[in-house]
N, C-alpha and C positions, 0 to 999 in steps of 0.2 A: 721126319730123318733124314738126310741125302747121304751117297758111299759113295767118297770119292778114293779115287787112286794116283797116283806118281810114276814119272815116268818121261825124263830124261829132262828134267829140271820142271818142271810143269802139271800140275794138277785135270783131272778128269771127270768132275760127276759119270758113277756109272748106274747108276737109280735114284735112289728116292722115295720117298712113302707118307698120306699125313695120317690121320686115325683124329675123330673126334673125340677130346678129351673130357668139356663140360657146357656148357647152355650159363654163361653171364647175363644177367639183365638186372641195368641198373635202373631201379624207382626213384622217379623224382621224388624230394622230396613234400609229404603235406604240409601247405601252413595255410587257415585261413587266421584273418581278424575281422572281428565286428565289433560296431558300437551301434546302442542306443538311435534308433534311427527319428526320434521329436521328444523334448525335452521342453517343458515349462519351467523357469526358477523365478520367484520375485526378487525385483531390487534389494540389492544391499542383503540377498540371501547368497549362499554358497549354492556354484555350480560345481556338479559332481556325476563325470562322465567314467566306465567305464570299457578300456579295450579289450574284449576277450577273444583267447587263440586261441586255437585249436589246429593240431600239427599231431604226424604220426612217430615223431621222432621219439624218442629214451632213451637217448643217448647225452651225451653231455655237450649239450648245445646251450650255446648261452643268446639268447633275444635283445634287443636292439629296439626302444619303443618311442616314435617319436610323436607328439599332439602337433597337428598346422589346422591353423583357424584363415577363414572362408569368408567373403561377403554376397559370393555366392557358390553356390554347392557348383559349379562346372569349371571353378578353374585349376588351373594341371598342377600340381604338386609342388614345379618348382618354385614357384611365382607364391605360394601362400608362408606367409610368416609361421617362423618353428614358436610355439609358444612353448615348449620344456618338452625336455630331451631321458631318454634314460639308457645310459650309453651299457655294453655287453660287459663293463665291469664294477653293473650299479651307480656308476657316479651320475646323480641328478644335476641336469644343466634349469636352473629354469630363471624366472623376475620375481621378487620377491612376495608378489603376493597368488604365486600359482603356486603347486607343489604339485609332486610326482609320487605314489605309495605301488607297493602292491601287495596284495591280500596272498597273492597263491604264486604259483608260476605261470599261472595261467590265463591273471587279471592281473592288469594296470589301470589305476586310480588316474585320473586329472581332476584338481581340486583350483578352480580357481573364487577366488574367496569376494565379497563385499562387490558381487556382480550391477552393473549400468551398463541402461541402454544400446550401448557401445561395446558389450558384450552378445548381441545379440550377432549371428549368424551359421555356418556351418564347421563344425570340429569334423577329425577325420583324426586315426593314427596309420603310423606307416610301421610295417614289423622287418626285420631282418635276424634270418637265424642264424648267427656264425659258429662254423666246428673246428674242434683245437687240427693244427697239421700238423707237421716235422719241423723239427728247429723251436718251436713253441709259438710258431705259426699261426693262425686263423681266417677260413676263407667262408666269404657269406654261399652257405648253402640253398637261401631261400630265401623270400620276401613279400611281402603282401604290405595290399594296404586297402581300411575297411571304405564299406561307402560313407558319406559324410551325413551324421548327424544333424538334425537341425533342433538350434536352439533360439527362444523364443524368451525375455529377459523383459516382463511382465509389470508392469509398473500402478503401483497400489494407488490412484488418484485421490488425495486428499477429497471429502464431502462433505459439503459447511450450505449453512445460509446467512445472509445477512440482512440488516434492517437498517434503518434509520431514523429515526424518531427527532420529536424537535421539544428538545426540553423547554425551551424559552423562545417565548412564538414573540414579534412585537407586535406592536399596536397601535405604537406609531414611530415616525421617526426622531432617534440617536435612540431606540430602545435595545435591548442583548438581544441577538441574535442566539440560541446556541444548539446548536447540531450533533447527535451521537450515530455514533457508524457503530453497528454493534453486532460480533460475529460468534451466531447460534448454531447447534447444532454438530458439533462435532466432532466425523466421524474418526479416525485416530486411525492412522497409516505408519506406515511399514519403515518409512525413513520419512528424515526429522524433518521439521518445515516450522517455517517461521510467516509470518503472514504482516503483509504492510498494505498502504492507506490512497487512493486517488481521489481528489474531493474534484468536481465540477460542478458548473453554473450554469442556466441557461436559458435566455428571456422566455417569461412566457408570455402567450399571443395563442389568443380563440382563434382566429384561423390554423389554416389545414399547411399553412407554410411551416419548410423545413430548419430548424435553426440550430445549426452547431452547438456542442455544448464549450466550452469555454475551462482547462484545464485553472483548477486557483493553486492543487498544487500535487508533487506525487511524490511519494515514499520510497527508494532503491531500496532491496534487499540487505542491505549493507543499515538498512533503518537514514539515514540523511533524506534529508526533508530540500526539495525543488520547486519554487515558485512559481507559479506563470505568470505570464503578464498583468493576468489582473487584477492580483495579491500583492504580486512582490512589493509594492512603495508601502500601501497601507500594511502587511506585516513586519514589514520593516520598524516600521510609526506604530508598531503594537495595535495598529485596531483589526486584523485579521489574525485569531489566537490558532494556531494546528498543534494537540497534542493529543498525546497515547493515555487515558487513567488511568484505562486497567490494561490485562492483559488481553483482555476482549473484546475492548471498546477503544475509539480514536471517537475525539472530538473536534470541530473547530466554531470555533468564538466569533461574532461579528461586536465589539464591541455600541458601536454604536451604528446601527441601520438606518442605510439614506435609498433614499424612495429609487436608487438606481439598483440599489443590491432587492431589489425584489421583486420573484423568479424562480423555480425550479434548484433545487438542489438533489444531487445523488453521490453516493461513493459508493467504490472501487477494491473489494479486498481481493488483494495478492495472494500466491501462496508461492512458496517459495520453497526448495529441498536443496542440501548439503550436497555439493557431486564429492566426488573421494576427492579429490584437490581441494576441499573444503571449500572452495569458492558456491555460488550458490545460484542456481536460474529462478527465474520464476515459471511455473507449471499449471496451474490456473488463474481466471481470472471471476469472481462471482460480483455481480450489477444490485443492486439497493432499486429501489422501486421510487421514486421522489418524492420530493418533501416541498414543496409551496407555501413559497414565504411568500405575506400580502397582505395589505389593511390597505380601506381605501384613502384619497388622498384628497379630501375634503379641505375647501380654504377653511383657516377657521376664522372663526365671528366669536369678535368682542362688543358689547353692550354694554355704555355707561348713559344711569339716566339719573339724575340731581332733582332734590328735592327740600321747600324750604317750609316748614313744620308752620311758622309764625309768620304771613307773609308783611304783613306792618307791625313796624316796630321806631322807634321813636328810637335818636340817638342816646345815650349814653347804654342804650340797652345792651344784649346778649344776642347778635346775629349766629345763626344755628341755620347748617344746608348738610343735607347725608347723600350719599351715591351711592347707589344702590348697583353692581356688577354683574353680570352673566354674559357665559360663551357658550361655545361650538366649537367640538373636533379639534381639542386643545389640549396635550394630556397636563391629569393631575395641575392644575396654573396655581399661581400664587402672586398672589395682584400687588405692586406697590401705586402709592397713591402721592400727585401733587396737587396744588392746589395754585390753581393764577388768578390774580384779578387781574382784569380791562380796568384802565382810567378813562369817563369818558374823554368826548372830543372838543368841551368846555375847558378844560383846565387843560389850559396857554401849557403851565411849569412842562409838564410830561402828556401831550396830546398819545393818543390811541398804547400808550406804554402798557405792556404786560408785566407785570410784575409777579417772581417766582416767592409765595410765601410758604410754603412752613409743605415736607415730604416725607413719606412714613414707603421708607423701603421694603421688598420680599418679608424682610425678615425682622417686620414688623422692627424696623431703627426708627425712631424720627429725626427728622432733621429741622433748626429755620434755614431758611432760605436768602431769601433779601429782605427777612422781616426788620428791620432799623432801627424799630421804636422803643429806645431803654428804658422810659416810662411808662411801658410795656410787656415787656422780654415776658408778661410769663400770660397776653394777649388771648393772643393765638392758640389751640392746642385740635389736633387731625389723633385720632385714635381708630382703632378697629373694633366697630361695634359688634361682625362678625362674617366671617371668611370670604362672605361676596358684598358685607355691608359698611361703609367709613363717617363718621362726623368727624364737619372741622365747627370748632365754636370759638366765633369770635368775641371777647369780651370787652365790655366800654366802648361799643362802636364811638367814632365821631365822624363828624361832616368828610372827610376827608377821606376813607374808606369805602365813602360811593364807589361801585364801579360793576363789573359783570366777571366774578365768579364761577370758575369755576374745576372738574375736576382731571386732574389725565390721569386715565390710569392706564399704566401697561404691567400683562398678562404675563409670568415668564415660567417654563417646563425644566422640570427637575435633569440637570444631568447628568452623569454619574460619578459617586460622590456628595460632592458640597457644591457640585458646579448647576449654573439655570443660566440660561437661553431666552431671551429673546424672544417670543412668540408671535404677538398682535401688541398691536397699543392704540 
């Protein structure tokens, strides 16, 4: 307090006195924020984090809670992306798959739905306390940031085995080959999974030389099939057939196996997982053990022996000849027979002429070839005695029938359906 006196138009202080009324101490607001330090969550599940607030204020303060995400624990606050915010008016600002809530005034939840690997990282909350002022204004009285919580999104890898089995094994060229690639022992996984297959071929060599595998076909996550250079043309021709017979079985068929197809085959089954944007990403490959397709390629052997049961006979009698056939390394042979006659050199009309007389094809159909004697139209007969034996008869022989008679035999192997392939002659 100061006392002043006035005189002659001015004031002069004559005394003053001070006295201590009270000691006022302004205490800072206590505010702490904490989040669980380490969290592990499976992919496809929900991540639930809680920001717990501790404060000594009991009056009408309002918290503002902001959640941040960072790839590393050392990122500074301004550079970190904001995931969600709950302002002091309890309005939520977040994205569709993120939710904010508070169970009570001191616990604030962050919920991230359907987490994926990209959600792994560090999460922390920032809290600001706002107190009411004059004229409906608000001022910030405290703020705190929680130490980052480490979140690891674990992915439950599909677990399965792959087996390759040859259901049809070729024994000769042109035989059918069929391979089945089966998925077994599938352990259920959290995320939705689909399986695709890739087929490979590798030349079978006895040496230790490293032989590169050739891709026959690969199936992508959308189940589209792409052919390798080795199989593109043959797949277009229908000789290579790739199919999915069952949910757990892929098959590969070679309609007509060639000697160049001999070797090792194996399949690779890939597991694909669905992402949040409905795309598919390959997550695992499992290889089968190889299956060897091989047969010994020995040369075809065909032997024909002709025999004359009655070596001596006179003109007008019946001439008979049997042909016995044997073969090796020919698949399921069927024989066609042609009877030929070579006239002796002394016959000036047609020296050394080879005449086709009668034939019998692999389907046992008989045909008169160049037998033109109208008076003896039924004078020659060719018949099958057994699968490998044929008999030729010529009735009422004449002097003009003299000559060298042979059996010309061709061996045929069956191909798909009713087709035949000439194997040897």
